[in-house]
C-alpha positions in Angstrom: 129.8 107.6 103.0 127.2 106.8 100.3 125.7 104.0 102.5 125.4 106.4 105.5 123.8 109.0 103.2 121.3 106.4 101.9 120.4 105.3 105.4 119.7 108.9 106.4 117.3 109.3 103.5 115.3 106.5 105.1 115.7 107.4 108.8 114.9 111.1 108.5 111.4 110.5 107.0 110.7 107.8 109.5 111.7 110.1 112.4 109.7 112.9 110.9 106.6 110.7 110.6 107.0 109.6 114.3 107.3 113.2 115.5 104.4 114.4 113.3 102.3 111.5 114.7 103.1 112.5 118.3 102.2 116.1 117.6 98.8 115.4 115.8 97.7 112.6 118.2 96.5 115.0 121.0 94.4 116.9 118.3 93.0 113.7 116.9 92.3 112.3 120.4 90.6 115.5 121.4 88.1 115.3 118.6 87.5 111.6 118.9 86.6 111.9 122.6 84.7 115.2 122.1 82.4 113.5 119.5 82.3 110.2 121.3 83.7 108.3 118.4 83.1 104.8 119.9 80.5 102.1 119.4 77.3 103.2 121.1 76.2 99.6 121.8 78.6 97.0 122.9 78.7 93.5 121.5 79.9 91.7 118.5 78.7 88.8 116.3 80.7 85.8 115.4 81.7 84.9 111.8 78.7 82.8 111.4 76.3 85.5 112.5 75.7 84.2 116.1 76.4 86.3 119.1 80.1 86.2 120.1 79.5 85.6 123.8 83.1 84.9 124.8 84.4 88.0 123.0 81.7 90.2 124.4 82.5 89.0 127.9 86.2 89.9 127.4 85.7 93.3 125.6 82.2 94.6 126.1 83.1 97.4 128.5 86.2 98.7 126.5 84.2 98.8 123.2 82.0 101.7 124.4 84.8 103.7 126.1 87.7 103.7 123.6 87.2 105.7 120.4 87.7 104.1 117.0 89.5 105.8 114.1 92.9 105.9 115.8 94.3 104.8 112.4 94.0 108.5 111.3 97.2 109.1 113.1 99.0 106.6 110.9 97.9 107.6 107.5 97.8 111.3 108.3 101.4 111.2 109.5 102.5 109.4 106.4 100.7 111.8 104.0 102.0 114.9 105.9 105.5 113.5 105.8 105.3 112.9 102.0 103.9 116.4 101.5 106.5 118.0 103.8 109.5 116.6 101.9 108.0 117.2 98.5 107.4 120.8 99.5 110.9 121.2 100.9 112.4 119.8 97.7 110.5 122.4 95.7 111.0 125.4 98.0 114.5 124.8 99.1 117.0 124.5 96.3 119.3 122.0 98.0 120.3 118.4 96.9 119.8 117.3 100.5 116.1 118.0 100.5 115.7 116.7 96.9 117.1 113.3 98.0 114.6 113.2 100.9 111.6 113.5 98.5 110.6 109.8 98.1 107.4 110.4 96.1 108.1 108.6 92.9 105.9 107.0 90.2 107.9 103.9 89.9 108.1 103.0 93.6 105.7 104.8 95.9 102.7 106.1 93.9 100.9 102.7 94.0 101.3 101.9 97.8 100.5 105.5 98.7 97.3 105.4 96.7 96.2 102.1 98.1 97.0 103.3 101.6 95.0 106.5 101.2 92.0 105.0 99.4 91.8 102.1 101.7 92.1 104.4 104.8 89.3 106.7 103.5 87.0 103.8 102.8 87.8 102.5 106.3 87.0 105.9 107.7 83.6 105.9 106.1 83.0 102.5 107.7 84.1 103.7 111.1 81.9 106.8 110.9 78.9 104.6 110.2 79.8 102.2 113.1 79.9 105.0 115.7 76.4 106.1 115.0 73.6 105.1 117.3 72.8 101.5 116.2 75.4 101.8 113.5 76.7 98.6 111.8 79.2 100.1 109.4 79.5 99.2 105.7 78.3 95.8 104.9 81.0 93.2 104.7 80.1 92.4 101.1 80.5 96.0 100.1 83.9 96.3 101.8 85.0 93.1 100.1 83.7 94.4 96.7 85.7 97.6 97.2 88.9 95.6 98.0 88.3 93.4 94.9 87.7 96.4 92.6 90.7 98.4 93.9 93.1 95.5 93.9 91.9 94.4 90.4 92.9 97.8 89.1 96.2 97.8 91.0 96.9 94.2 89.8 96.2 95.3 86.2 98.6 98.2 86.7 101.3 95.7 87.7 100.6 93.6 84.7 100.0 96.3 82.0 102.1 99.2 83.1 105.0 97.5 85.0 105.0 94.4 82.8 104.8 92.0 85.8 103.7 88.6 84.7 105.6 86.4 87.2 106.8 86.1 90.8 110.1 84.9 92.1 110.2 81.9 94.4 113.3 81.1 96.5 115.2 78.0 95.3 112.8 77.6 92.4 113.1 80.6 90.2 110.5 82.5 88.3 106.9 81.3 88.2 105.2 82.8 85.2 101.5 83.6 85.7 100.7 85.9 82.8 97.4 87.8 83.5 97.0 85.5 86.5 99.2 88.0 88.3 96.0 90.2 88.6 94.1 87.4 90.2 97.0 86.7 92.6 97.1 90.3 93.6 93.4 90.3 94.4 93.7 87.1 96.5 96.6 88.5 98.4 94.8 91.8 99.0 91.7 89.9 100.3 93.7 87.7 102.6 95.6 90.7 104.0 92.4 92.7 104.5 90.9 89.7 106.3 93.9 89.8 108.7 92.9 93.3 109.8 90.9 91.7 112.6 94.2 91.5 114.5 93.3 95.0 115.7 91.6 93.5 118.8 93.9 93.9 121.8 95.6 97.1 123.0 98.9 97.6 121.2 98.7 94.3 119.2 98.2 95.5 115.6 100.6 98.5 115.8 103.5 96.3 116.9 102.8 93.5 114.4 102.4 95.9 111.4 105.5 97.8 112.5 107.6 94.6 112.3 106.2 93.7 108.9 106.7 97.1 107.3 110.2 97.4 108.8 111.1 94.0 107.2 109.9 95.2 103.8 111.8 98.4 104.3 115.1 96.4 104.7 114.2 94.3 101.7 113.5 97.3 99.5 116.7 99.0 100.7 118.8 95.9 99.9 117.3 95.9 96.4 118.2 99.6 95.8 114.5 100.6 96.0 115.4 103.7 98.0 112.1 105.5 97.7 110.1 102.4 98.6 112.3 101.7 101.6 111.8 105.3 102.7 108.0 104.9 102.5 108.1 101.6 104.5 110.2 103.4 107.1 107.8 106.3 107.2 104.9 103.9 107.8 106.9 102.3 110.6 107.5 105.8 112.2 103.8 106.6 112.0 102.9 103.2 113.5 105.3 103.7 116.4 103.7 107.1 117.1 100.3 105.4 117.0 101.7 102.6 119.3 102.9 105.2 121.8 99.3 106.0 122.6 97.9 102.5 121.9 99.8 100.5 124.5 97.6 99.3 127.4 95.4 101.0 128.3 94.8 102.1 124.7 93.7 105.6 124.0 91.9 104.5 120.8 91.5 101.6 118.4 93.2 101.5 115.0 89.9 100.2 113.4 89.2 100.0 109.7 90.6 103.4 108.8 94.0 102.0 109.8 93.9 98.3 109.0 92.3 98.6 105.6 94.8 101.1 104.3 97.8 99.3 105.8 96.9 95.8 104.5 96.2 97.1 100.9 99.4 99.1 100.9 101.3 96.0 102.2 100.0 94.0 99.2 101.4 96.6 96.8 104.7 96.7 98.6 105.1 93.0 98.5 104.6 92.9 94.8 106.9 95.9 94.2 109.7 94.1 96.0 109.2 91.0 93.9 110.0 90.9 90.1 110.0 94.8 89.8 112.7 94.9 92.4 114.5 91.7 91.5 113.5 90.0 94.8 111.0 87.6 96.3 108.6 90.0 98.0 105.4 88.0 97.5 106.9 84.6 98.4 108.2 85.8 101.8 105.0 87.6 102.7 103.5 84.5 104.5 106.7 84.3 106.5 107.2 88.0 107.3 103.4 88.2 108.0 103.1 84.8 109.7 101.1 86.3 112.6 98.6 87.7 110.0 98.4 84.3 108.3 97.7 82.6 111.7 94.9 85.2 112.3 93.2 84.5 109.0 93.6 80.7 109.2 92.2 80.6 112.8 89.1 82.3 111.6 88.8 79.9 108.6 89.4 76.8 110.7 86.8 78.0 113.3 84.2 78.3 110.6 85.0 74.9 109.0 85.2 73.1 112.3 81.7 74.4 113.3 80.3 73.4 109.9 81.8 69.9 110.0 81.8 69.0 113.7 79.1 71.3 115.0 81.3 72.7 117.7 84.1 75.2 118.1 87.8 74.4 117.6 88.8 77.5 119.5 87.1 79.2 122.5 86.9 82.3 120.3 88.4 83.3 117.0 90.7 84.8 115.9 93.6 83.1 117.7 94.7 86.1 119.9 91.2 86.2 121.5 91.4 82.5 122.1 94.5 83.1 124.2 92.7 85.7 126.1 89.8 83.3 126.7 92.0 80.7 128.2 93.4 83.1 130.7 96.3 85.0 129.1 96.2 88.7 130.0 95.9 91.0 127.0 99.3 92.5 127.5 100.9 89.1 127.6 99.2 88.1 124.3 100.4 91.4 122.8 104.0 91.0 123.9 104.3 87.5 122.7 102.8 88.4 119.4 105.3 91.2 119.0 108.2 88.7 119.7 106.8 86.1 117.2 106.2 88.8 114.6 109.8 90.2 115.0 111.3 86.7 114.6 109.2 86.0 111.5 110.1 89.4 110.0 113.8 88.6 110.6 113.5 85.2 109.0 111.7 86.6 106.0 114.4 89.3 105.5 117.1 86.6 105.7 115.4 84.5 103.0 114.7 87.6 100.8 118.3 88.8 101.0 119.7 85.3 100.4 117.6 85.0 97.3 119.0 88.2 95.7 121.0 87.6 92.6 
């Protein structure tokens, strides 16, 4: 009975976020199309600054027809769900509504704050991109924002939560001291870099849904009920976004989605580590293997061109390489979903097996 009740406190917020997402999407879509919230000039530059000819051939037409800022659906659905259940717990004097309120200082304040701040910064970037001739915030500025925000959050883990180590499966605890702050910054930067996975219809939504679902299971197994509910709520919001993002996509997730999600994921991974008695950080490269492959493919492409003066891949990141060699976009998306689900499952198994 207790287990069933606990599961409901996770599934109800997730379902609510999904329904809210479905309800607000037509409104968001209306304004995005009304204000022509897409890039006014097609074309993209490669990581080294040169013109990305292959990518532009594949995606030039869609870039100037599909609006950006679809990520609003995700974070707005999450925030509205949080506000809804907090309000119900205050207004309705019932234990049932009180248990559905998952806003807590110890488990959800940090990931919610990173989700919202990252999403708002991404929103500013998107608003600049959709202007005539807009380029968005400079990459250096965005990286600086990620470093500053993640440095503060990393310090919070160190000073407020007393986290000075991470757990490693089969090894035990690795003590880092204040190095935990640096580790959090590096993880946040790596995850933010993986946000370029938002490049094919439906791809990013499905991948992120698998990852957050995995951490929801891990948090639930570690009796971090509020954090599990938050992860499930994010999954519900992602599924609502995905409902409208499958081919042909109604909009792109863009920076207002990817920036908030990746920074929140970093916080969740650390919260499910020593604070939760688990191995949340160590299993992140496994749960998020698709994101790791995305970042590594970009890095290898740059290094290969520097050393050998030619490309390793037809185009980076890896999912666009598969498009360039002839895979239809929907096939890349479906196969990435499969791989992401398998990796998420493996990560959960390792995490649960490591629980003491």
